[in-house]
N, C-alpha and C positions, 0 to 999 in steps of 0.2 A: 123826721125834723121835728121839735121843740114849739111850742107854740108861745107868744108870748106871755100869756099868763102860768106856763107851765115854767118860762124862765124867770119870771119875777118871784116865783116860787121858791125855785131853786136858790134864788141870790137871797132872799129873805131867810131862809134855813140855814145856808151859809155864813151869813152874817148872826145868827143867832149860837150857831153851833161854837164860831170864833169867840164870841163873847161870852157864852157859860165856857170854852177852854182858859179863856182869860179869867174868868173867875174863880175856877176851880185852881187855876196856878197861882200862887202865892208869892211871892217875895221873901226871900231867906232875910231873916234875921241877920243882924251884923254878926252875930257869933257864927253862924252858921255858914255864912259865905266866907268868914275868916279862916273857917277850918278846910273849907275845899281850896281856896287860893295857896295859903301854905302847903298841901298836900302837892299841890300841882309846881309849884316853886321848890319841893323837895325833892320831886320825883324829877325835875330838871337840873338840879345840883347836883344829885346822883349817873342821871346818864352823862355829864357833860363830864365829872370826873371818872367815870371809867373809860368815857372817849377816850379821856387825856393818858389816861394808863395803859389803854390800849396802843395807844401811837408809840409811846415810852418802851412797851415791851417789843413791838414790830421792830423800834431803833436799836433794840439788844440784842436781836436775833441776826440783828445783820451786822452788828459789830464786830471783828475781830477781837478785840482786847477785853471785851464783856464775858462772865463766866456763862452768859446765856447762851453764847454766840452759835447759829446754826451755819453752816454751808449749804450753797444754797443746791447740791446735789445731793442733798440730805432730803431722803425719802421716807415720810415719817410711819408711811402703809406696810413697806416693805419692812424698815427695822422693827414696827411691835409685833409685824407677823413672825418673823424669825426669833425674837424674843417670847412669841407665845407656843411656838413650836418645839424649841427648846426647852423651854419649862415643862411641855407635857411628856418630852422625852426621856425626860430626868426624871419627872413622877413614875410614867410607864415603868422605868429601870428599876426604882425605888422598891415601886411594887412587885415586880418579877423576883428582883432579889428574896421580898421578903416571901412572896409564896413560894418559892424553891426550897427556901430555909425549912418551911413548915413540913 
């Protein structure tokens, strides 16, 4: 348990440390503040624009009349895997034919 004297010392130290921190921390100039705020506004604008576009793309994927339509039973992992297998088999066949001709 701390004595009253130790507690008073810790309180004074705490006050001095916060005062020193406040003195070291300067208020940014208007130009610096402007850049920080404008950067945040730009990031928010880009985030909103991407979110709006994502919603639009998701709607297009569900619209049967749109070029980007994907049926609900479309399994992209299965489709990509099959395409990769077909590509590897074709390349292996070409290599085998070239090797046997030599």
